[in-house]
C-alpha positions in Angstrom: 5.9 71.7 9.2 4.9 69.0 7.0 4.4 66.3 9.2 1.0 66.2 11.1 1.0 65.1 14.9 -0.9 61.7 13.7 1.9 60.8 11.5 4.5 61.8 14.4 2.4 59.3 16.7 2.3 56.5 14.2 6.2 56.6 13.8 6.7 56.7 17.6 4.3 53.9 18.0 6.2 51.7 15.0 9.6 52.4 16.7 8.0 51.6 20.1 6.8 48.3 18.6 10.3 47.6 17.0 12.1 47.8 20.3 9.7 45.7 22.1 10.1 43.2 19.2 14.0 43.4 19.6 13.7 42.9 23.4 11.6 39.8 23.1 13.8 38.4 20.9 16.8 38.9 22.9 15.0 37.5 26.1 14.0 34.3 24.1 17.7 33.9 23.0 18.9 34.1 26.7 16.5 31.6 27.8 17.6 29.5 25.2 21.2 29.7 26.4 20.3 29.1 30.2 18.1 26.0 29.2 21.0 24.7 27.0 18.9 24.3 24.0 21.7 24.1 21.8 21.1 22.5 18.2 22.9 19.2 19.3 20.3 18.9 22.2 17.6 19.5 19.7 18.8 16.8 17.2 16.9 13.4 16.8 18.3 10.7 15.0 16.9 7.0 13.8 18.4 3.9 15.0 18.8 0.7 12.9 15.2 -0.4 14.0 13.8 3.0 12.8 13.3 4.2 16.3 13.8 8.0 17.3 16.8 8.3 19.8 19.1 11.1 21.1 22.2 9.3 20.0 23.7 9.5 16.4 23.5 6.0 14.8 26.6 3.6 15.1 28.1 3.5 11.7 29.3 -0.1 12.1 25.6 -1.2 12.1 25.1 0.5 8.8 23.3 -1.8 6.2 24.5 -1.2 2.6 21.9 -1.7 -0.1 22.4 -2.2 -3.9 20.2 -0.1 -5.9 20.0 -3.1 -8.3 18.4 -5.3 -5.6 15.5 -3.0 -5.0 12.3 -3.9 -6.6 9.6 -1.4 -7.5 6.1 -2.9 -8.3 5.0 -6.4 -8.5 7.6 -8.7 -7.9 8.2 -11.2 -11.2 6.7 -14.4 -11.0 7.9 -17.9 -11.9 6.3 -19.5 -15.0 3.4 -21.5 -13.8 3.1 -25.0 -14.8 0.1 -25.6 -17.1 -0.7 -28.8 -15.3 -0.9 -26.9 -11.8 -4.1 -25.0 -13.5 -6.2 -27.9 -14.4 -8.4 -28.7 -11.4 -11.0 -31.8 -11.2 -14.6 -31.5 -9.9 -18.2 -32.7 -10.1 -20.9 -31.0 -12.0 -23.4 -30.3 -9.2 -26.1 -28.4 -11.4 -26.3 -27.8 -15.1 -29.2 -26.1 -16.7 -29.4 -27.1 -20.6 -32.0 -24.7 -21.3 -30.0 -21.7 -19.9 -26.6 -22.7 -20.6 -25.1 -22.4 -17.3 -24.1 -24.7 -14.1 -21.7 -25.1 -11.4 -19.0 -27.2 -10.5 -17.7 -28.3 -7.1 -13.8 -28.3 -6.9 -12.7 -31.8 -5.5 -9.6 -30.2 -3.6 -11.2 -26.6 -2.6 -14.8 -27.5 -2.4 -15.5 -24.4 -3.7 -18.6 -24.1 -6.2 -17.3 -22.6 -9.6 -19.6 -21.2 -12.3 -19.5 -22.9 -15.7 -21.4 -21.5 -18.9 -22.1 -23.7 -22.2 -19.6 -21.7 -24.1 -16.7 -23.0 -22.0 -17.5 -26.5 -22.8 -15.7 -28.8 -25.1 -18.3 -31.5 -24.7 -22.0 -31.9 -23.2 -22.1 -32.6 -19.5 -24.8 -33.5 -17.3 -25.0 -33.4 -13.3 -22.7 -35.6 -11.3 -20.3 -35.8 -14.2 -16.7 -35.9 -13.3 -14.8 -33.0 -14.9 -11.4 -31.4 -15.4 -11.3 -27.6 -16.0 -9.1 -24.4 -15.6 -10.3 -21.8 -13.5 -10.6 -17.9 -15.0 -11.5 -14.8 -12.9 -14.4 -13.3 -14.5 -16.4 -10.0 -13.2 -18.4 -11.8 -10.9 -15.8 -14.2 -9.8 -14.2 -17.7 -10.8 -15.4 -19.2 -14.0 -14.6 -22.9 -15.3 -13.2 -22.8 -18.9 -12.0 -25.7 -21.1 -14.3 -28.1 -19.2 -13.7 -31.7 -20.2 -15.1 -34.9 -19.2 -12.9 -37.3 -17.1 -13.8 -41.2 -17.7 
């Protein structure tokens, strides 16, 4: 008698658990058949608007998209006319000692920072100027500043 009583009991318990599991599986399958939960009833589809529906999509409403038409990333921009970048404004403040000031754009009425290094000629407060805007680390900066006569 090589098997002990404990081993026999564990084997019986394992067989019993296996039998119970098979019975539960059989019950689930029977309930699914009664409820009519076939694969077709569980399927969900997307309609042409991206909404979930139980009906398959209409093949006549299918839209064909060419792979070449899909743009990934930033769309290409049309070349900018250099004259569109030039703005006009009035110097509202300029400190000669510190070498900076502000220009008020005539169109947008925004105040744009200007540094002495961006000037092509000396400017003073209330001068009319033309300039280009460049984005710096702290915001918009006026560059290529010229006096307008």
